[in-house]
N, C-alpha and C positions, 0 to 999 in steps of 0.2 A: 639612860642609857636604855635605845630601846634597845631590844632582843630581838631577832627575828629567828623565825621556829621553822628550820625547814621542815618541809611536806615532799613524802616520797614519790617522785614520779608518776605512779599509774594513779594516785592520788589525785596528785592535781588535773587530772584528763577525765577523771570521772564526770565532772560536772557539765560537760562536752555534750554527754548523753540525757536525754529527755527519761522521767520516770517509766516509760512507758519499753526504754530498752533496758532498763535494769529490775531485769529479772532475774531475782536474785534465789537462788538455789535449783534453777533449770536452766533448759540455754531455747534462748529462743534462734527461732531457724530463720525471723523474716531477719537479720540486721548479721554481716559479715566483717569483721574490719581486718585490716592489714596495717600493721606497724612497718614502716618503711622509715633505712636511717642508717646509722653508722654503727660505732660501737657501743653508745650509750643504747643505743634500739637492741644490738645482741646483747646488755647486761654481764659485757663483758668486764674482769674483776680478778685478782689473783695474779694479774698479768698477762691476763689471758690463756690460764689453765684451769678456769670456773667463764661458767655463765648464766644469768638469773637476769635474763630478757622480764622489763615490765608486762610484756602481753599476758604474760603468765597470769599477774596478780588481775590484769584488767579482766581478764575470761573469767576468771572466779567471781570476781566481783561484780561484771555486767552482765553475766548469764548467757553472751552470747560468747559464737568463736571467735578466738582471736587469731592469726595466723601474724608471723616477722619474720622481717627481713634486714639486716643486720652487718651492713658490711664494712665489719674493722679496718681502719685505718685509711678507707676512700675519701677523695673530694667528694661532694656533687659532681664537679665536672666528669669523672670519673661515674660517677650514678649515670646520671646521663648520658656518656658513650654506650658503656654496657646496660640500655633498659631494654636490648632487646637479646640478649643473652641469655642461654639457659644455664653456663656455668658463669659467673662469676666469684673468684678466688680475692677471700682478702688476705689482709696481715698475717694472718692467722692459721691460713690456709682452708679457711670454711668456705665451700662453696655454696652458690645461691644463687636463686634466676631474676636476674636484670626488673627493673619494674614494670616495664611491660608486658616479659614474658609471662611475667607471675600474674598480673590481669586477665592475660590471655587467659589461661587455665582456671583459677576461680572464679567466682562472682563477685565482688563484697561490695557493702553499702556504703561504708568509710575507711579513708584513708588517712594516717595519721603522719605526718609528713616531721623528721626531726633531722637536719645536715646542716652541714658548716664547722663543724667541730676542726674538724681535720684541714677545713679553706685556710683559718682566716687569721694562717700565718706567711701566709704565700697569695694568693690572693683578691683583688681587692671587694669593696661590699656590693659593685657593682656586679662582676662576676658571681658571685656567691646569689646573691637575688637575682640573674640573669637566671640560673641552675636549676634555684630553689622554682623558679615560674615555672620551668617546663617538667619538673617533678610533677607537681601541680595541674597541671595541665595536661599531663600522660592521663592521670589518676581520673579527671573528671572525664576526659573521653570517654574513659568507661564506665560513667556513671555516676563515681564514688563523690559522696561528698568529703573534702578532704580538709583538714586540721591542720595548721603551723604549729608549729612549738618553736620558741626561741631558743637562742644555741644557748646555755649554760655559761656560771662563770667555770674562768680556766686559772690555776696557781698561777698557771704560765705570762699573767696578764701586768704580773708585780715584777717580773723583770723586763716583759718587754710591750712596752707602752700600746705600741703601733696595733699589736694583738689584743688587746682591750678598746681602742677606737674603732675597728673591722668589726668586731663583736658587736661595740655595742650601736654601731652605725645601721649594721644590717637588722640587728633586734628593732630599733625605730622605725623602718620601712617594715619590719612584718606589726609591728602593732598599728600600723598607719593603714592597713590593709592593701600596700602596693603590692603584694602577690593576692593574686586571684583564688580566696578561699573561703569553706562557710564559716570556718570559728579559728580563731585564735589562742595559745593557751602561751602566756607568759612562765615558764616553768626558769626561765632566770630570777626571776621574781619569790619566785618559792624554795632558790635553793641556793641561797645566798652564801655564799663559801666565804668572802672576806668579813661578813657581818655575825658568821654562823659562830657557837661558842666553840671551843676547845670538846668540849662532849660530843659534840653534835659530829666535826669535822670528824673525828675519829671513826663513829657511828657510823656516817653513812659515805664519808668520802674515802677512795683507796689514799694510798699516801703520796700516789702521784699526782694527786687535783683537778682531776680531772675524770677520771671512772666513777660510779657508784659502786659500794658496796650494796651486798643485798637489800640491803635495812632503805636505801636508796630508790 
């Protein structure tokens, strides 16, 4: 039996960046990254009472400035609709700027986008992909190199097969570069919930089978 080893989200993103970017121990002023997404980007855990965004570890490991916007509970459609807003209030009452509003405020060299987790239960794959294309296009208009992350597995898929099918179709399209981006990172592959050991599930995932604990 092949045992899958889950890799923390921040560690899976590290190979996106060249050795020149990875200046351990000091900040490289030439690079600035924006991580954009939903609760997985916010680092939501403990039922939304605590947060541990992967952006913080990414900053430490890469030695570059890393900002993040984590719109907990938001769909990609909401992210597109709120792109110009100076205040987007998510389901846990945290306020963020919309993507374009943030890009107008700061200059970024890279934008890492993870979205779709909140869409797969109620939107078609085509709609999700259309929204993701819009988000990437916005970032690219501001000169960002964009990184597309696949949607990780959800425990709800075991009860609702249509969620599984939608997520797989979106991920397949992302992996086939049907979204214009500079790089794809298949975090679904490195966070295999169904094939993880019991120890991994307890240490990496929250009990809801959706959100990640700080170790994840």
